[in-house]
Structure formats: structure tokens, C-alpha cells
C-alpha positions as CSV (number, residue, x, y, z in Angstrom):
1,M,-20.3,-93.2,-71.3
2,G,-19.7,-94.8,-68.0
3,Q,-16.3,-93.1,-67.7
4,L,-17.9,-89.7,-68.3
5,C,-20.3,-90.2,-65.5
6,A,-17.5,-91.3,-63.2
7,A,-15.5,-88.2,-64.1
8,L,-18.4,-85.9,-63.4
9,L,-19.0,-87.7,-60.1
10,F,-15.4,-87.3,-59.1
11,A,-15.4,-83.6,-60.0
12,S,-18.5,-82.9,-57.9
13,I,-16.8,-84.3,-54.9
14,A,-13.2,-83.1,-55.3
15,L,-13.6,-79.6,-56.6
16,P,-15.4,-78.1,-53.4
17,A,-12.6,-79.5,-51.2
18,I,-10.0,-78.0,-53.5
19,G,-11.8,-74.6,-53.5
20,Q,-11.5,-74.4,-49.8
21,D,-7.8,-74.9,-49.8
22,L,-7.1,-72.5,-52.6
23,P,-6.6,-68.8,-52.1
24,I,-9.7,-66.6,-51.8
25,G,-9.2,-65.0,-55.1
26,L,-8.8,-68.3,-57.0
27,G,-11.8,-69.7,-55.1
28,A,-13.8,-66.7,-56.2
29,A,-12.8,-67.3,-59.8
30,I,-13.8,-71.0,-59.7
31,S,-17.1,-70.0,-58.2
32,Q,-17.8,-67.7,-61.1
33,G,-16.7,-70.1,-63.9
34,A,-18.0,-73.4,-62.6
35,A,-21.5,-74.7,-62.2
36,I,-20.5,-76.7,-59.1
37,S,-20.9,-73.5,-57.1
38,Q,-24.7,-73.8,-57.5
39,A,-24.6,-77.0,-55.6
40,T,-22.5,-75.7,-52.7
41,P,-22.4,-71.8,-52.9
42,I,-19.4,-70.3,-51.2
43,S,-21.1,-66.9,-51.1
44,Q,-23.4,-68.1,-48.3
45,D,-20.4,-68.9,-46.0
46,A,-18.3,-65.8,-46.5
47,P,-19.3,-63.5,-49.4
48,I,-16.1,-61.8,-50.1
49,S,-17.7,-59.5,-52.6
50,Q,-19.9,-58.0,-49.9
51,A,-17.0,-57.7,-47.3
52,A,-15.8,-54.2,-48.2
53,P,-12.4,-53.0,-47.2
54,I,-12.1,-51.6,-43.7
55,S,-11.3,-48.1,-45.0
56,Q,-14.6,-48.0,-47.0
57,A,-16.8,-49.3,-44.1
58,A,-19.8,-47.1,-43.6
59,A,-21.2,-48.6,-40.4
60,I,-19.0,-50.0,-37.7
61,S,-21.9,-52.2,-36.6
62,Q,-21.7,-54.2,-39.9
63,A,-18.0,-54.9,-39.4
64,A,-18.4,-56.5,-36.0
65,L,-16.3,-59.5,-37.0
66,I,-13.6,-57.3,-38.5
67,S,-13.4,-55.1,-35.3
68,Q,-13.0,-58.2,-33.2
69,A,-10.3,-59.7,-35.4
70,A,-8.5,-56.4,-36.4
71,P,-5.7,-55.1,-34.1
72,I,-6.4,-52.3,-31.7
73,I,-4.3,-50.0,-33.8
74,Q,-6.9,-50.3,-36.7
75,A,-9.7,-49.4,-34.3
76,A,-7.6,-46.3,-33.2
77,A,-7.3,-45.3,-36.9
78,I,-11.1,-45.4,-37.2
79,N,-11.4,-43.1,-34.2
80,Q,-8.9,-40.7,-35.7
81,A,-10.8,-40.7,-39.0
82,A,-13.9,-39.3,-37.2
83,P,-12.7,-37.3,-34.1
84,I,-15.3,-36.8,-31.4
85,S,-14.6,-33.1,-31.2
86,Q,-15.6,-32.7,-34.9
87,A,-18.7,-34.9,-34.6
88,A,-21.7,-32.6,-34.4
89,P,-24.0,-34.4,-32.1
90,I,-22.8,-36.5,-29.3
91,S,-25.4,-39.1,-30.2
92,Q,-23.7,-39.7,-33.6
93,A,-20.3,-40.2,-31.9
94,A,-21.9,-42.7,-29.6
95,A,-23.3,-44.5,-32.7
96,I,-19.8,-44.7,-34.2
97,N,-18.3,-46.3,-31.2
98,Q,-20.8,-48.6,-29.5
99,D,-18.1,-50.8,-27.9
100,A,-16.7,-47.9,-25.8
101,P,-19.3,-45.3,-25.0
102,I,-18.1,-41.7,-24.6
103,S,-19.8,-41.5,-21.3
104,Q,-17.4,-44.0,-19.9
105,D,-14.2,-42.6,-21.5
106,V,-14.8,-38.8,-21.1
107,P,-17.7,-38.1,-18.7
108,I,-19.1,-34.7,-19.6
109,S,-19.9,-34.0,-16.0
110,Q,-16.2,-34.3,-15.1
111,D,-14.9,-32.1,-17.9
112,V,-17.1,-29.1,-17.1
113,P,-17.8,-29.3,-13.4
114,I,-20.3,-27.0,-11.8
115,S,-18.6,-24.5,-9.5
116,Q,-17.5,-26.4,-6.4
117,D,-16.1,-23.2,-4.6
118,V,-19.4,-21.4,-4.5
119,P,-22.4,-23.7,-3.9
120,I,-25.5,-22.9,-5.8
121,S,-27.5,-22.5,-2.5
122,Q,-25.1,-19.7,-1.5
123,A,-25.0,-18.0,-4.8
124,V,-28.7,-17.8,-5.2
125,H,-29.8,-17.1,-1.7
126,P,-28.7,-13.7,-0.2
127,P,-26.8,-13.8,3.1
128,D,-28.6,-13.5,6.3
129,A,-28.9,-10.1,7.7
130,L,-26.1,-9.1,10.0
131,E,-26.9,-9.1,13.7
132,P,-26.8,-5.7,15.2
133,A,-23.6,-4.9,17.0
134,A,-23.7,-5.1,20.8
135,E,-24.1,-1.8,22.5
136,I,-20.8,-0.4,23.8
137,I,-21.2,1.0,27.2
138,P,-18.5,3.7,27.8
139,T,-16.5,3.2,30.9
140,P,-15.0,6.1,32.9
141,S,-11.3,6.7,32.2
142,L,-8.9,6.1,35.0
143,D,-6.5,8.7,33.7
144,P,-6.5,12.0,35.5
145,L,-8.2,15.0,33.9
146,P,-6.0,17.3,31.9
147,L,-4.7,20.2,33.9
148,S,-5.9,23.7,33.0
149,R,-3.7,26.7,32.8
150,D,-5.0,27.8,36.2
151,D,-3.4,24.6,37.5
152,T,-0.1,24.9,35.6
153,H,0.4,28.6,36.0
154,I,-0.1,30.9,39.0
155,F,-2.4,33.7,38.0
156,R,-2.1,32.1,34.6
157,V,1.4,33.5,34.2
158,I,4.0,32.0,36.6
159,P,4.8,28.3,35.7
160,N,3.6,25.9,38.3
161,Y,4.2,22.5,36.7
162,N,5.8,20.7,39.7
163,A,3.1,21.4,42.3
164,V,0.6,18.8,43.7
165,N,-2.3,21.0,44.8
166,D,-4.5,18.3,46.3
167,P,-3.4,17.6,49.9
168,S,-5.3,14.3,49.9
169,Y,-3.4,13.1,46.8
170,H,-2.4,9.4,47.0
171,F,1.3,9.4,46.4
172,E,2.6,7.8,43.3
173,P,6.2,8.2,42.0
174,I,6.9,9.8,38.6
175,S,9.2,8.5,35.9
176,V,12.6,9.9,34.9
177,G,10.9,11.3,31.7
178,E,8.3,13.2,33.8
179,K,11.1,14.7,35.9
180,F,12.8,16.0,32.8
181,M,9.5,17.3,31.5
182,I,9.0,19.3,34.6
183,A,12.5,20.9,34.3
184,T,11.9,21.6,30.6
185,H,8.6,23.4,31.3
186,D,10.0,25.5,34.1
187,G,13.2,26.4,32.2
188,F,11.7,27.2,28.8
189,D,8.3,28.6,29.7
190,P,7.6,32.0,28.2
191,F,7.6,33.5,31.7
192,S,11.3,32.5,32.0
193,W,12.1,34.3,28.7
194,V,10.4,37.5,30.0
195,T,12.0,37.5,33.4
196,T,15.4,36.8,31.9
197,F,14.8,39.8,29.6
198,L,14.1,42.0,32.6
199,Y,16.9,40.7,34.7
200,A,19.4,41.3,31.8
201,G,18.1,44.8,31.4
202,V,18.7,45.6,35.1
203,G,22.2,44.2,34.8
204,Q,22.8,46.3,31.7
205,W,21.6,49.4,33.5
206,Q,23.8,48.7,36.6
207,N,26.7,47.7,34.3
208,Q,26.9,44.4,36.0
209,Y,29.8,42.4,34.7
210,P,31.5,45.4,33.1
211,Q,33.7,43.0,31.1
212,F,30.6,42.3,28.9
213,G,30.5,45.9,27.9
214,Q,27.4,47.9,26.8
215,G,25.3,47.9,23.7
216,S,23.6,45.0,22.1
217,K,26.6,42.7,22.5
218,G,26.8,43.4,26.2
219,Y,23.1,42.9,26.6
220,A,23.2,39.6,24.7
221,K,25.9,38.3,26.9
222,R,24.0,39.3,30.1
223,Y,20.8,37.7,28.7
224,G,22.6,34.5,27.8
225,G,24.3,34.3,31.2
226,A,21.0,34.9,33.1
227,F,19.0,32.4,31.0
228,A,21.7,29.7,31.5
229,D,21.6,30.3,35.3
230,G,17.9,29.5,35.5
231,A,17.9,26.6,33.0
232,I,20.9,24.8,34.6
233,S,19.5,25.3,38.0
234,N,16.1,23.8,37.0
235,F,17.6,20.7,35.3
236,M,20.1,20.1,38.1
237,S,17.5,20.3,40.9
238,E,14.4,18.9,39.2
239,A,15.7,16.3,36.7
240,I,19.3,15.2,36.8
241,L,19.9,14.8,40.6
242,P,16.4,13.6,41.4
243,S,16.8,10.9,38.7
244,F,20.1,9.6,40.1
245,L,19.1,10.0,43.8
246,H,15.5,8.7,43.3
247,Q,14.0,11.8,44.8
248,D,10.7,13.5,43.9
249,P,11.1,17.2,42.7
250,R,7.5,18.1,43.1
251,Y,6.1,20.4,45.8
252,F,3.3,18.7,47.8
253,R,0.9,21.4,49.1
254,L,0.0,21.3,52.8
255,G,-3.4,23.0,52.4
256,H,-4.3,23.4,56.1
257,G,-3.2,25.0,59.3
258,S,-2.3,28.5,60.2
259,T,-0.6,30.9,57.8
260,L,2.7,30.8,59.8
261,H,2.6,27.1,60.0
262,R,2.1,26.8,56.3
263,I,4.8,29.3,55.5
264,A,7.3,27.4,57.7
265,Y,6.3,24.2,55.8
266,T,7.0,25.8,52.4
267,I,10.5,27.0,53.5
268,S,11.3,23.6,55.0
269,R,10.7,22.0,51.6
270,E,14.1,23.4,50.5
271,W,15.9,20.8,52.6
272,I,13.1,18.2,53.1
273,T,11.6,16.3,50.2
274,R,10.1,12.9,49.3
275,N,11.8,10.0,47.7
276,D,10.3,7.8,45.0
277,A,9.1,5.4,47.8
278,G,7.0,8.2,49.4
279,G,9.2,8.7,52.5
280,Q,10.8,12.0,53.6
281,E,14.5,12.7,53.4
282,F,17.1,15.4,53.0
283,N,16.6,17.4,49.8
284,T,19.9,16.7,48.3
285,S,18.7,17.5,44.8
286,E,17.6,21.0,45.7
287,I,20.7,21.9,47.7
288,F,23.4,20.4,45.6
289,G,21.6,21.1,42.4
290,N,21.5,24.8,42.9
291,L,25.0,24.8,44.3
292,G,26.3,22.9,41.2
293,A,24.5,25.3,38.9
294,A,26.1,28.3,40.7
295,G,29.5,26.6,40.3
296,L,29.0,25.9,36.6
297,S,28.2,29.5,36.0
298,N,31.9,30.3,36.5
299,L,32.5,28.7,33.1
300,Y,30.7,31.5,31.1
301,Y,31.1,34.6,33.3
302,P,34.2,36.8,33.3
303,A,37.3,35.5,35.1
304,Q,37.2,38.5,37.5
305,E,33.8,37.3,38.8
306,R,34.9,33.7,39.5
307,S,35.1,33.7,43.2
308,A,33.7,31.6,46.1
309,S,31.7,34.6,47.3
310,E,30.1,35.1,43.9
311,T,29.3,31.5,43.7
312,M,27.6,31.4,47.1
313,E,25.7,34.5,46.3
314,K,24.2,32.9,43.2
315,F,23.4,29.8,45.3
316,A,21.6,31.8,47.9
317,V,19.6,33.7,45.3
318,N,18.4,30.3,43.8
319,I,17.4,28.9,47.2
320,L,15.5,32.0,48.2
321,G,13.8,32.2,44.8
322,D,12.6,28.6,45.0
323,A,11.3,29.2,48.6
324,G,9.4,32.3,47.5
325,F,7.8,30.3,44.6
326,N,6.8,27.6,47.1
327,V,4.9,30.2,49.1
328,L,2.9,31.1,46.0
329,K,2.3,27.4,45.2
330,E,1.0,26.8,48.7
331,F,-1.5,29.7,48.9
332,Y,-2.5,30.3,45.3
333,P,-5.4,27.8,45.4
334,D,-6.8,29.6,48.4
335,W,-6.5,33.0,46.7
336,R,-8.2,31.6,43.6
337,H,-11.0,30.2,45.7
338,K,-11.5,33.4,47.6
339,F,-11.3,35.9,44.8
340,F,-12.3,33.9,41.7
341,H,-14.7,31.5,43.4
342,K,-12.9,28.5,42.0
343,P,-13.2,25.2,44.0
344,L,-10.3,24.1,46.1
345,P,-8.3,21.1,44.8
346,D,-9.4,19.0,47.8
347,S,-13.1,19.8,47.6
348,H,-14.0,17.5,44.6
């Protein structure tokens, strides 16, 4: 009897210690089959039956010890099992992961930012009314007024592009392009076509240059020769030589004095002109321009008419013709004022 009591006493002391060293499953079996577990219940320290596997855990908050002891890779598996994008309310996702709130990992305010390019204050409020534009005060143009046909044509018919009608005109040189423009107007004005038509008709009637013959072919040759004479003379004396020699091809009207004095002035302009600096000098462009045009005419007239006397005759005709036109340019504004009551160019 004493041995039985000693054996029971030894069992009550030794078995709990052995149960702690054994595997968990064997300890659980001993706790179910032995009455010693009632004295020292193992279920109070670590109830294995209540510790569900990690995959079957319903609430993460009850597995606090497991989440601390488990590797991070198991916690990542839990997050993959319930993705935040599939979780309906954000509050439930926050309940699943209390250790790492969503507001810290993926802030909602940073994912969908409010427009930074257009501030709300600018989008809501209309822009201020535009200030009225400053009143533009027109300033008078410094450019000269456009010339009328009365200024560019004598009696509105005869070309007069190279005349300066105002005697008080402040001299300013003209460009090479303007010199060629004057020659072009004088050479190709409709008045030149008409006068050439008449001159060729007179030559046809007098049988001038008989080598040209009669009929339409003869008239065409005479017309072409007469037109070439005028065009070449204009370009030589008003554009080409004035450009090279820096002379002014314009006629500067005197506008005062007796009639004889003014006529003498107009004739003298055939050998006196102004240079681009405003000074007076010999009119080389007029003299040698017309002489050169007369010499070039020998290239398209019959060989029998190519003589020095014929060339000088053409030269004299060109000089006298230009002098006669200078007289018209000098007195036309006076006639226009007297008969048509137009103001004189120097009375503005």
C-alpha cells in the first residue's frame, strides 16, 4: 500500500515535466487520457485545439501572436488572399490590416489628385473683364500724296513722270529703281504707242527706208524701228547713264520769271542737270544717252541708211524733242491754273 502511494506521488510530479518535453501532439494525447491534466491543465497555457491553422484564421486580430512570429512572406500571402482592390469598403480593408493602415501605404489623396493645373478658384470664378484698348490716335503720314493723272500727264495725255512741279521742293535723290521706273513709264506709256503708230504711218506714206517695202510688213518694220528709237533713248538718258554717273534725270521746274527767261531755262536743261548730291553739272546722261541711242539704231535699220549724217540727224531730233517737252513741263501748271482753276504746285 505504501508503494502504491509512492508510485502515485512520483507520477504526479514526473508526468507534467515529461509532457512539456514531448511533442505537442503526444502532450495533447496525454492530456486527454490522464487525470493528471486536471491538476495542471495544459489548455490554459497554450490551447492547441483553439489555435486554428493560419489559412483558416477568420480575424487577423486574434492571430496577433502568429503574425508576429510568422515570416513576412506569410503576411503577404494574407494580403493576396484579400486584395484591397476587391474589398468593397475601405473600412473593411483597414480592419483586415490594422498593423499597416492603407492611408499610410497608398494615400487616396495622392492617387487621385485634384487638378493642379487649373486651380479651383480660377475654374469657378470668371476672368475679370478685359480693359478697354487704348485709343489709337492717327498720325499724319510722312509719305507724299499720290500723284493724280494731271500731275503725271500733261493735258492728261502726254506722259510727265520725270517732272518736279513744285519749285520749292527740297531736293532728295532718287534710287536706281526709281530712275528705271521713270524710263519705263515714258517708254511704254500708251501715248508712246500712239505717237509711234502715227510716226510709222508718215514714214510709210513718204516711203521712208524703202528697203522696208510697203504693205503690212513694211509698216511693221517702220513701227518697230520708231518704237525702238524712243524706248532706247529713254532708257539710255533716264536710267542707264544716270545710274552709272549718279545724275538725276528729272526736270526741276523753275516756276517764276519772264517767259523768255523760263524758256531759256528749259532749253539749258539739255546740257545742265543735277547730280545725286543736288549740285549742278554737265548733263552727260542726256547728251550721250541720245547720241548712243542714235548710234544703236544703225543695228536695225537698212545698211544704206547707216551713215554719220543719219545718226546725227536722229540725235538732233531726240534733243529737240526733249527740249520741247521741257517747255510743256515748265508751263503746264500755269496753264492748268489759268484755264482750269487748279492750284499751282507751290501754293499749298
